[in-house]
N, C-alpha and C positions, 0 to 999 in steps of 0.2 A: 702399322708406325714402327720405326725403329727407336727402340733403347738409347738414351745419352750417357753414356759412360765418360766421366772427366777423367784425362790424364791426370796421371801425379803432379806434373808442373804445375795443370792447372789447377789443381787443388792447394799446390803451395803459394802459389801466385794468390788465391781466394783468401786464403787463410794470412797471409802478408797483407794484405789490403784491410782484411778487417782487424789485424792487430793494429796497424798502421791508424786507422779509423778510430778505432775505440780504445787506444792506448791508454795505460792507468794515467791517473791523475797527476797534476803537477807535484813534485817534492818539496815543500818548504820547510827549510831549516833557520833554526832561530841564531843569528850572529852577533848582535850587541857588542859593535866593534867601530871603534873612528876609523873613519875614511879619509886617508892622506888627501890635501888639496890636489885637486884635477882639473881639468878643463880642457873644453873641445870648438873647434870652429863650426860652428852652426850651417846649414844648409844656405844661409843669406848671406854669410860671411864674418857675420857676429861671433864674436869670442866670447865663451860662457865660462867664466871659471865658477868652480863648483862654491866659492864665499858667496857669490851672490844668492845663492838659493838657502843661505842661512834663514831660518823661521818658517820653511816651507817644508812640507813632506814631499821627497821626491821618488816616483819609479823612474827607477834608471836601468831601460830596458833593451838587452842583447837582443839582436834580431839578423836577417838577411832576408833580401828582397825574394830570394828563392825558398823559403824556407815557407811550407804549407801550413805550419802549426804557429809561426808568424803572423803568415794573411788571414789564419783565423782568427790570430786573439786582438790585432789591430783595433777591428771596432768595437772589442769590449773596451780595449784602453782608452778608445777615444771618448766612449759614451761616458766610462768611469770620470774622465779628465772632466768632460764638460759639464758634470753631475756636481762635481766635488773641487772644479780650480776656485771660485769664489771662497773656500774653504781654508786654501794654502795649500791644497794640492799640485803637483807639478808631473810633467813627465818628461823625461830627457829619451829619449830612442836613438839607441846608439847601434849603427849597419858593423856588423864585423867585417864587411868585405867588400863595400860599393863605394865609391866615391861620391863626392858632394851632390854632385849634378845630378847623377841617378837617382839617389836618395830623395832630392826635391821632386825630380819628376813624378817617380815613384809616390811622393808623399800627396802632391799637387795633383795626381790623377785620380787619388782615393779622397779628395777634399778633408786630409788630416791636418790640423793647424798647430799640434803639440810640437816641441823642439825636437831636432832631429838632426843626428851628425855621423860623421865617419868616426870612427874607432881610433886611439892612437897610443902613444906608450905611456901620458898621463892616467889614462883612464885603466890601461892594463895592473900599473901598480898600483891605483885604488883599490880597486875589484878583483885581482887576481885573476887566473885564467879563466876564460870562459871557454869551454870547450864543447857545449853542444847551445845550440838555439830553439827557441827562444831562453834565456836565461833573464831574470828580473833582481834586479836587489832595490829594497825599499829602505828610504836613508830619512829618519827623523828631524824634527824640526831643529836641533843639535849637531845635525851633520855625522849621526852613528849610523853604521850601517845595521841598521833592526832584523831582516831576513834577507833570504836568497831564495829565489824560485825558480827550480831546475824545472822548464816546460812551460806549457799554456797557463796562461792565467785566466780567470774567469771574473765576473761581477762580484758574485757572492764571496769569492776569497780575497779579492780586494778590499771588499768591505770590512769583511774580518780583521785584515791585516792593517790596512790604513787608518780606518777610522777612529779609534783608539789613540791614534797618534797627532791625529789633528787636532788644533787647537779647539779648543770650545766656544760655541757660539753664544752670545749672549751676555759674557761676562764682562766686567769693567775695566 
């Protein structure tokens, strides 16, 4: 039986795959800054101004359909949204490079029902440059950007960052 010796190229590719698969967790920064008003046109044609989200905690998630980490985090975002939307949590998923029809098709194929839209200048002005995807922002009930998450989000991290910002249940 012949002994297999990997080529240097094979080792580099295996190392790259391992790094990309097990890459470090997302970087979370505290922001606590007011977001200027912004608006997006959702995939169904409705215009969503940021003012309409006042009183809710919002995850503004920048993503792309081609991004593997974005694809991995979408089921987590959907599950968290399903669990917390009745408590005042909302998601606005903003594609950095796809048109509304492609976003709608992709979201429909996956059965995601949270809001999605293509990016625009008002979003870029409000959140600043997004240089990599996925990148998410958590906006509190007063419209202040509280956290920036650079990288893939996970359910426990969302619980830790979002839950303290949600209105308390059972209060008069």
